[in-house]
C-alpha positions as CSV (number, residue, x, y, z in Angstrom):
1,X,-21.2,43.9,-32.8
2,X,-23.4,41.0,-31.8
3,X,-23.3,37.7,-34.3
4,X,-26.5,36.9,-35.9
5,X,-25.3,33.4,-36.5
6,X,-27.6,31.1,-36.1
7,X,-26.7,27.0,-34.4
8,X,-26.8,24.9,-37.7
9,X,-26.6,21.3,-38.1
10,X,-22.7,21.1,-37.8
11,X,-22.9,22.5,-34.5
12,X,-25.6,20.3,-33.0
13,X,-23.0,17.6,-34.5
14,X,-20.3,18.6,-32.7
15,X,-22.5,19.2,-29.6
16,X,-23.4,15.4,-30.1
17,X,-20.3,14.8,-30.1
18,X,-18.8,16.1,-27.4
19,X,-22.0,14.0,-25.3
20,X,-20.9,11.1,-26.8
21,X,-17.3,11.3,-25.6
22,X,-18.3,11.4,-22.2
23,X,-16.9,8.8,-19.6
24,X,-20.3,7.6,-18.5
25,X,-22.9,6.7,-20.8
26,X,-26.3,6.7,-19.2
27,X,-29.5,6.0,-21.7
28,X,-32.2,3.4,-21.6
29,X,-30.7,1.9,-24.4
30,X,-27.2,2.0,-25.2
31,X,-25.4,0.7,-28.8
32,X,-22.0,1.1,-29.3
33,X,-19.9,0.0,-32.2
34,X,-16.2,0.7,-33.3
35,X,-16.0,2.6,-30.3
36,X,-14.2,2.6,-26.8
37,X,-16.4,4.3,-23.9
38,X,-15.9,4.3,-20.4
39,X,-18.9,3.3,-17.4
40,X,-21.8,2.5,-19.8
41,X,-25.0,2.6,-17.4
42,X,-28.2,1.6,-19.5
43,X,-31.4,-0.3,-19.5
44,X,-29.9,-2.8,-22.7
45,X,-26.8,-2.3,-23.9
46,X,-25.1,-3.6,-27.2
47,X,-21.6,-3.9,-28.5
48,X,-20.5,-4.6,-31.5
49,X,-16.4,-4.2,-32.3
50,X,-16.3,-2.0,-28.9
51,X,-14.8,-1.6,-25.7
52,X,-16.0,-0.4,-22.2
53,X,-14.5,-0.4,-19.0
54,X,-17.7,-1.5,-17.0
55,X,-21.3,-2.4,-18.1
56,X,-24.3,-2.3,-16.0
57,X,-28.0,-3.3,-17.1
58,X,-30.7,-3.9,-15.9
59,X,-32.3,-5.9,-18.7
60,X,-29.7,-7.7,-21.5
61,X,-26.5,-7.5,-22.8
62,X,-25.5,-8.3,-26.4
63,X,-21.3,-7.9,-26.9
64,X,-20.2,-9.2,-30.2
65,X,-16.4,-9.1,-30.8
66,X,-16.1,-6.6,-28.0
67,X,-14.3,-6.3,-24.5
68,X,-14.8,-5.3,-20.8
69,X,-13.3,-5.2,-17.9
70,X,-16.8,-5.7,-15.7
71,X,-20.3,-6.6,-17.0
72,X,-23.5,-7.0,-14.7
73,X,-26.4,-7.4,-16.0
74,X,-30.1,-8.4,-14.7
75,X,-31.2,-9.9,-17.7
76,X,-29.4,-12.3,-20.3
77,X,-26.5,-11.8,-21.5
78,X,-24.8,-13.4,-24.5
79,X,-21.1,-12.6,-25.4
80,X,-19.6,-14.1,-29.4
81,X,-15.9,-13.5,-29.5
82,X,-16.0,-11.6,-26.6
83,X,-13.9,-11.0,-23.4
84,X,-14.7,-9.8,-20.0
85,X,-12.6,-11.3,-16.8
86,X,-16.1,-10.7,-14.5
87,X,-19.8,-11.3,-15.8
88,X,-22.4,-11.1,-13.4
89,X,-25.8,-12.1,-14.9
90,X,-29.1,-12.2,-13.4
91,X,-31.1,-15.0,-15.9
92,X,-29.2,-16.9,-18.2
93,X,-25.4,-16.5,-20.0
94,X,-24.6,-18.0,-23.3
95,X,-21.1,-17.7,-24.7
96,X,-19.8,-18.2,-27.9
97,X,-16.0,-18.0,-29.0
98,X,-15.9,-16.3,-25.8
99,X,-13.1,-15.5,-22.7
100,X,-14.5,-14.8,-19.0
101,X,-12.5,-14.7,-15.5
102,X,-15.6,-15.3,-13.8
103,X,-19.0,-16.6,-14.9
104,X,-21.8,-16.5,-12.2
105,X,-25.6,-16.7,-13.5
106,X,-28.6,-18.8,-13.1
107,X,-27.8,-20.8,-16.4
108,X,-25.1,-20.8,-18.4
109,X,-24.8,-22.3,-21.9
110,X,-20.5,-22.1,-23.0
111,X,-20.8,-23.1,-26.5
112,X,-17.0,-22.7,-27.3
113,X,-14.4,-20.5,-25.3
114,X,-13.0,-20.1,-21.8
115,X,-14.1,-19.6,-18.3
116,X,-11.6,-19.6,-15.1
117,X,-14.5,-20.1,-12.9
118,X,-18.2,-20.9,-13.5
119,X,-20.9,-20.1,-10.8
120,X,-23.7,-20.9,-11.9
121,X,-26.8,-23.2,-11.3
122,X,-27.1,-25.4,-14.5
123,X,-24.1,-25.3,-17.0
124,X,-24.9,-26.3,-20.6
125,X,-20.7,-27.1,-21.5
126,X,-19.9,-27.7,-25.4
127,X,-16.6,-29.7,-26.7
128,X,-14.5,-26.4,-27.2
129,X,-15.2,-25.4,-23.9
130,X,-12.8,-25.5,-21.5
131,X,-13.6,-24.6,-17.4
132,X,-10.8,-24.4,-15.3
133,X,-13.5,-24.2,-11.6
134,X,-17.2,-24.9,-11.6
135,X,-19.0,-24.5,-8.6
136,X,-18.9,-27.6,-7.3
137,X,-15.1,-27.9,-7.3
138,X,-15.0,-24.2,-6.0
139,X,-17.2,-25.7,-2.8
140,X,-15.1,-28.8,-2.6
141,X,-11.8,-26.6,-2.7
142,X,-13.4,-24.0,-0.3
143,X,-14.4,-27.0,2.0
144,X,-10.9,-27.9,2.0
145,X,-8.7,-25.2,2.3
146,X,-11.0,-24.5,5.7
147,X,-10.6,-28.1,7.3
148,X,-6.8,-28.2,6.2
149,X,-5.4,-24.9,7.6
150,X,-7.1,-25.4,11.0
151,X,-5.3,-28.7,10.7
152,X,-2.0,-27.9,9.8
153,X,-2.3,-25.5,12.3
154,X,-2.9,-27.6,15.5
155,X,-0.3,-29.7,14.1
156,X,2.3,-27.3,14.6
157,X,1.2,-26.3,17.5
158,X,0.7,-29.6,19.4
159,X,3.9,-31.4,17.3
160,X,6.4,-29.0,16.3
161,X,9.3,-28.8,18.8
162,X,9.3,-25.2,21.2
163,X,11.9,-22.3,19.6
164,X,15.3,-22.8,20.6
165,X,16.3,-20.5,23.7
166,X,18.7,-18.0,22.8
167,X,22.6,-18.2,23.7
168,X,23.3,-15.6,26.6
169,X,25.7,-13.2,25.4
170,X,29.5,-13.1,26.4
171,X,30.5,-11.2,29.3
172,X,32.0,-8.1,26.9
173,X,28.8,-8.2,24.9
174,X,26.9,-7.7,27.7
175,X,29.1,-4.7,29.3
176,X,29.3,-2.9,26.0
177,X,25.5,-3.0,25.9
178,X,25.7,-2.0,29.8
179,X,27.7,0.9,29.1
180,X,25.8,1.7,26.2
181,X,22.8,2.3,28.2
182,X,24.2,4.1,30.8
183,X,25.7,6.6,28.2
184,X,22.3,7.4,26.9
185,X,21.3,7.9,30.2
186,X,23.9,10.1,31.2
187,X,24.1,12.2,28.2
188,X,20.3,12.6,28.1
189,X,20.3,14.0,32.0
190,X,23.5,16.4,30.9
191,X,21.6,18.1,28.0
192,X,18.4,18.9,30.1
193,X,20.3,19.9,32.7
194,X,22.8,22.2,30.1
195,X,19.0,23.8,28.5
196,X,17.5,24.3,32.2
197,X,20.6,26.3,33.1
198,X,20.6,28.3,29.8
199,X,17.1,28.9,30.4
200,X,17.7,30.0,34.1
201,X,20.8,32.2,33.4
202,X,18.4,34.3,30.6
203,X,15.6,35.0,33.1
204,X,18.2,35.8,35.5
205,X,20.0,38.2,33.4
206,X,17.2,40.2,32.4
207,X,15.9,40.4,36.0
208,X,19.2,41.4,37.3
209,X,20.7,43.5,35.0
210,X,24.1,43.9,36.8
211,X,24.7,39.7,35.5
212,X,24.7,40.6,32.2
213,X,29.0,41.9,32.9
214,X,29.8,38.2,34.6
C-alpha cells in the first residue's frame, strides 16, 4: 500500500539539518554561530563562537571568539578574541585580543594579542601586542642564515683536520674475513651445482626410465 504522506515542515527541517552537517560548506554568504564545521568556502564568512577547519573567502571574514586552522581571505579580516595558526589576507587585517601564528596582509592593525610572524606592508601595533618576528626581522634572519651556513661549511672544509685513516686490522681478523668470503663463495657454488645435478637427474629419469631403479 503506497503511503500518501507528504513531507511537511519537520521533514524539510531534517533535510536542512542534514545538508548543514556536511564537512564542506559552500555558499555566497556563510554565518556560523555556536557550531563546528569543516571547510568553509564562500564570498563572505562570519563566525561567532564557532570553529572551522579552514576558511576560504573571496571577500571579508569576521571572527568573534572563534577559531580556525587556516584563514584565506581576498578582502579584510577582523578577529576579536579569536585564534588561527595561519592568516592570509588580501587587504587589511584587524586583530583585537587575538592570536595568530603567521599573518600575511597588506596592512595589519593589532590592538592587542600575540602574533608569531607578521608579514605586512605596514603595521600598527598596540601597547598590548606581542610580535615575535616581523617582516624586517624575517628578512634579516633569512639573510643571516643564507650567509652564515655557507661560510661555516667553507671554514669546515678549509680548516677542519682530515679524517683519520682507519687502523689496519690484525692478521687474524683479515684471515677470518678471507675464510668467511671463501666459505660464502664455495657454499654458493656447491648449492648451485647440487640444484643443477638434481634437475638434470630428474630430466634423465623421464627420458630413460631404466635409470629409475638406480
